[in-house]
N, C-alpha and C positions, 0 to 999 in steps of 0.2 A: 378513308375513302380510296377506294382502289384504283382510281383512273388519275392518282399522282404519281409521279416517278419520281425518284431521288433526284436532287438537285445538285449541280456540280458545286453549288457554294455549302452546301450543306456538308458534303463528303469533304471537300476541301478543309472546312473546320475541323471535322472529327479527326483528320489525317492531321492536321496542326496541331491537335490536343494531344494525340498519341505520340507524335517527335516530341513534343514540350516534355512531356510526361517520361519519356526516357533519357531524355537531357537534363530533366529536373530543371526545368526554366521557367521559374516561380513565376516571372513576370507575365510571360503567356497564357499559362494557367489560370492566374488571376482573373486575367483579361478574358479569357473565355467562360469563367463561371459567371452566372449572372450576377450583379451586384445587390446588394440589400439584405434585409434578415429572415426572408423566407426561403432564402437556397438551401436545397438540402443534399448530405451527401452520408449514404449509409454504408455499412459493411458488416461483417462478422461481429465487430466490436462496440455497435452502436449506429448512432444517428447524431451527426453532426448538422447544426440549425444556423443559419447565416454564413454570408461570404466570409465575413472576418474571422469567423471560427473554421471554416474550411481551410482559410489561407494559411492561420496559423498551426494548423494539422500538417498542412505539408512543409511548412518550414521545421517543424521539429521531427518529422518521417525520416528525413535527407535524403530523398530520391525512393525510388519505387522499382521495383527489381524487373530486370531486363526480361520483355516477353516480344512474340510476335502476335500478331492478329490475323488468323487464317480467314475468319468470317466474319462479314458484316451484313446486317441485316435492318433496312429501314420501313418503320411502319408507319405512313403518314397520318397524320390527326386532323389536319387542314392545311392550307397554304404556309402557316406561319408557325406551325409546331408538330415535331416530328417524334418518335421513339426510335433510338437506334440503340440495338443489341448485338454485340459484338462478342465472339468468343476468342478467348487470349490462352496464348500457350505460353508459359514463363521457361526460361534457359533451364530452370530446375527439374521441369519437367511436370505431368499434369495438365489438365485443363481449367481455366477458368472463366467467367463471363463479366462485362459489364454492359449494365444498362443505362442510358442516360435519355433525359427526357431536354430535346434541343428546341428552343425559341429562336425566331428572326427577330431582330431589331434593328433600328436604324443604325445601330454600330456594328450588325452583322450578327450570325448565328451565337448563341451563349447555350450554356448547360445550365437548366432550372433546377434540376435533380439528377441523382446519379447513384447507382447501387453496385458496389464491386463485389465480387465473390472469386475467393482465391483457392486453389487448392490447398488442402489442410496440411501443415508439415505433421512430419511423424513424429517429431518432437520439439514442441517452440522453446528455443533453449536461451531465450530471455527468461522463461520461467522455470525449465526444468535444467536440470543435470543429467540426471540419469531417471529414466522412466520402466515400469514395467505392467506386466497385467496379470497380477500384481508383481511388484517388485520383490517384496516381501507377503507370502500369505499370514494373516492372522490365525487364531485358533478357530476351530470349528463351532465352538458355543462360546456365549460371553453377552454382555450387556451391551458391546460395541459391534456384534455382528452385522454386516452391511456398509459398514462406515468404512471410508476411505481415507487415508492420511497424505498430505505432501509435509516430508522432513524437512525442516531447514539444514541447509549445509554446514552445520556447526555439530551436530550428532552423529554420533557411532554408531554406524550400521554394518553390522559384520559383513565381510566379504567386499566392502567399497570403501574407497578412500575419502576423507575430509577435506574439502577444497576451500571451504570459507570465503568463497566469490573473488579467490584470488589465484589465477592460473597458474602463477609462478610457484605458489605454495602447493597446490595441487600435485604438480610435475613432480614432487619430492616426497609425496606420500605413498604409503603401500595401504593395501587393504586393511580397513580396521578388522582385529583379532574377535572383537566383542561390540555387541550390540547396546548403546545408551539405557540404563535402567526406564525412561522414561518411555523409550520407544518399546522397550519389553512390555511394560505396563499396558500399552495400547493394544500390540499384540497379543497379548493373552487374555485381554478383554474381547477379543474378536475382529478387531479394525484390521484393515491388511493395509500396506504401507505403498501405495501407488508409484512412488520416485522420491527422490532427492530434490529439494527446488531451491533455486538459487536466492542467494543473500547479497546483500551490499559489502565489501569489501572488511573483512573481519568483523563484520557486523557495527561498524564504527560510521554510522548514517541513520539518518531516519528519512530520506528522501525516496529511495527504492531505484535509484540510476546505478548502472554498475557499466564503466567504460569497457570493460572486457565481453560481457556476455549481454549488452543492451538493457532496456527497461522494459518490464514484464508491465503487459496490457494493465488498464483500471477500465474495468467495462462498466462501471458506476458513472464515469465522467470521463469519456471518451477524449482522448487528446491529451490527460492529465496523466502525473506521474502516480504510483501506486502506494507511495509510501515505503520506509524501509525501517529495519533493515531485515525484518521478517516478509520482504516483498515477495518472492517467489511463492512461499506457501499462502501469502493473502491473494495474489491473483489467481492461484491455481483455486483455491475456494469462491472467489469472487465469478469466474469464469464458470463454475459448475463441474470441474475436473476431479474434486475430491469434496470430500463434506467436512474435512478438520485439517487445520495448518498448525503444525506443529511447530512455534516457534520460539524466540527468546524475547526478553525485551530489559533493557540496560537503562535506558533512557527514554523509551516511548514506542519500541520498535515492534510491538504487538499494536497498542492502543493508537498509534497515529496511522498504519495502515487499515486497519478497523475502521477508523474515521473516514479516511479518503475513500474507502470502498463499499461504505453501506454496512459492514460486518460487525457480529459481535466479538471482542476480542478481550480476553483476561489476562492479567499480568496478575500473576499469584503471588502470596506473600514471602516476602525473601526466605529462601531456605525451607519453604514447604513442601517442595519437589525438587528430587536429587539433580545433582548438576553433575555428576559423574558421567563420563563420555561425552562431554560437550566442552567444546574451544571456549575459554574464557576471554572477555575483553575487560572488564572492570569487577571484580569479583564481589565488591560490596555492594554493588546494584543489580549483577545479573541473576534473571530469575527466568524459570520457563513458563509457558503459557500456550492459549491454542485460540487460533480464530475460526469462527465458524458463521455460518447462514440464518443460524436460530439459536435460541438461549437452550431449548432442550439438548441439542447436540453440545452445546458448549459443556452444561453441567453434566452430559455423561460423560464426556473425557474428562473433567475434573475429577469426577466421583472415582474413577478407577485408577487415580496419579497420587490423590491426596490421601494422608494419613485421617481418615474420618474422624478418628477420636480426639483430633486436636482441633477440628473444626466448631467454632461458636457460633452463636447466632449474631444478628446485628438490630439495634434498635433502630425504627423510622426517623430517627431525630437527626437534620440537616443542617450543615451550614455552607454558606457563599462567602468567598473572599473577595471583595472587591477589587483589591489590586491584582489578583490571580486573572479575574475575569477580563482585565483593562488589558492584558497581553494580546487578546484575538483582536481580528478585524471587526469593522462595524458590523459585516452581514453574520457573521459568526456570532457576535456578542447579542444582537437582535435577536437572532435565533434562540439562543440559550435564555434570554430573558422572557422572551414568547411562551417558550416551553414551561417557565418556571410559573408564568401567570397562569397559563394554563391548568396545570397542575394543583396548584392552591394549596401547597403544603402548609399544614397548620403549625409545625413544629419545625421552623428554620429560621437560623439566626446568623448573622453577618458578623465575621471575624477580622481582625487585622493580623496581617502574617508578617507586618514588616516589610522592609526592603526586600524585594523580590530579586532585584540584581544581585544581592548579596546571597539569597538562596541559591539562585543559580550558579555563582561563582564557585559555592562551596560544592556544587556538584560537578561543576566543569574540570576544577583544579584537579579532583578527588578521583573523575573517572580518567582524566587524562594520566594523572600519575601512572594509575593501576594498569591502563591500556600500554604504557611504555613498558613497564614492568611485565606485561603479559608478551609482547609482541616487538619490543624495541630492539632486541637482537638479530632477529629475523630481518627486520624493515632497515636495519644499518647494513645489512648484509646481504640486501638486494635492492639496490638503487635503481630508481627506475620502474621498479614493478606494481606500483600503486597509481591510480588515477591522481591527477593535482588534488581533489578537494581533500580525500581521504591522507595523501601525504602530506598535506599542509596541516592536518590536526595531529597526525605522529612529529612531525618537525616542531609543533609548539609543546607537544607534550616531554619532547627530550630537551628543551630547553627549560623544564622546571627542578630549580634547585632543590637539595634536599630539604633545606630551610623553607622552602615555597611548599613542600610537600606536605611538611610536619604542620605548618599553619593551615593547609586544607584541611587536614584529618582534624585539627581542633574545630573549626568552621563546621565541618560536617558533623560531629558528635553535639555542637552546640545548635545547630539548626535543627538536628533529628529531637533534641531535648524542649526545646520551643515549639515546636509542630505537635510534638506528642501532647503536650499540655494544653496548646490551642484547641487541638481535635477531638481527644479525649476517645469514647467509644461512637461519636458521632460520625456520621458520613460526609463527606465533603462534594459537592456538585460543583462541576467546571466542565468549559469544553474540553475534548478528548484533544485536540488540536487547534492552533490559533488561528487556521485558515483553512478554506476549502483546499481541495488536492491542486496543487499549482500546474501549471501547463507544463508540458514535457520541452516547452522552448524558452521556458522560464533562464534567464540567464543565473551565473553561480551570485552574484549579489542579491537577487531576489530568494533564491534557496536558501540562501546562509540567513537571510533577515528571517525568512519563516523557519527556519529551523530554531533559532536563536529564540525568537518568540513562543514555539511550540515547549521548547525544553523548558522555559520557564513555567508552564504549565505543568508538564508530566513530571520535574524531577522531584515534587512535591511528594509523590510515592515513593520514588527510589531513596529519596534522603530520610524517610520515614520506615522502609522496608515493607510498609502497608500494599495490600492489594488493590489495584488498578483495574477497573472495566470500563470499558467502551461499550455503548449501547446505541443501536442505529436509530435515534430517536428524533433526531432534529433534521431540517431540509430546509433548504434556501433554494428559492424559485429562480431562474436564468434563462432569458430568451433564447441563448445560444445552445441551450441543453433540450432535449426532446422530454426530460424528467427531471426533477428537482434532484438537486444537488447535496449528498449526504454529508452530514455532520454528527460526529458522535456526542452524545452526552455520556461526559465523563463522572465516574462514581470511585472515590477513595473512602476504602473503610479500615476497620481495625485488624490489627495483623490477624491473621487465621479465620477470617469471618469469609472466605472466598467463595463458598458455595451459596451462603446466605446473601452474598452479594449481587452474584446472579440473578437469584430468586426476586431480589427487591428490584433490580434493573428490569427484570423481565414486568413486573408489577408498574413500572413507571412506563415503560414501554406501551402496555396495555392500555393504561391511563391516557396517555397521550393520542393512541390510536381513537379512542372513543370520543375526541374532544371534535 
């Protein structure tokens, strides 16, 4: 309606919103967004649905970048509704745009829908430490030509230092003289390294939050953490910046981000891929693996990295462990149960794994003992260098006595023997993580509870040295999300069945798609 001109009250509301945004005035921002479950906010990361989800996002964001607004255009729909388009100029340079649908209510003008476009940063430092175009070119021929790789910041890449997610450690390192064999395997097959991606500090986490570099985005669940410690590679794959994320998995650091981001993720059989040129955390559990958006790409990376002569087939005989599944939240457990019902697997049996807390404790104590052996001297010599959560884990590890360490090693051996006898050559099915991806605003206590529940699921592969695969095949519907939220379907197979496990996972995923 061209005969309507901007009202003073609408523009006053718009500028009040802008001032509140710059001041991170959450109370005013909440008031100026329409209440209820249908309010929308979108940006390059995705769409948030509902006032509560938008409010939680703002709380976790911690303030918006400083900017000015040189242009504001108002297009009136009718007397009570208007579209406002503003050009924004961040202090860091470039131009962005903000489009808002405003509605007049009894309480005043409020935003019903908003879309934000920001200038793209040259390097998203929460995801990447070093980026090139490419950083390292792959061979001109080979099965992986055209594939691009994000390398977790634990692997040596010639000419670049390894930082392990810790700035104080990075500052002491010189450029690597050589390249880790696993990185070389991908390069020789034709893949190119796009960059070195961020990790949680010393990879001692499965959350994906780094106090120094920030939290990489999770495009599958807007406003949620990506999972760690292969957080940077997972985010780079999920956002479409690369096709392969090269990571590590000690306690779930590939499978958890795969679950949270709706990706394929494989933890290989322990020792099946060289760990030379890779910083350790807990060598009894440390493994190499990959994150991808599809099974074929995952299989391609695995084929050029594994000793194919050592690989074995896998029988489609399955087991479930109710004590493990019980560690998951209701919504994850329900999604897992529904998937099993839809699959209608003929050869599936229930097993009793005993006290899950004992399995977790055997893993936790052994991991902590080895983590302190790997990094204790450095941590002791650099007080204050780590975030509170990682520092607390190392403090726990430092207090483990020699007697406790020996007891943990014995418990580890016992747990492996018992689980091997239970599983045999069968494939264990379980959720890849105990919950959906937690919010970036989740408090430390919630993150720790989630971590403990998830490690009780993921530790089985670690204790047995078996391959673990996360398949993006389970989904939970939520009103606050424009799409269903992903949950990984976990498979733990016999040792050295890595490639066969991917093939089996693809078969199960296709069967669920047809339901």
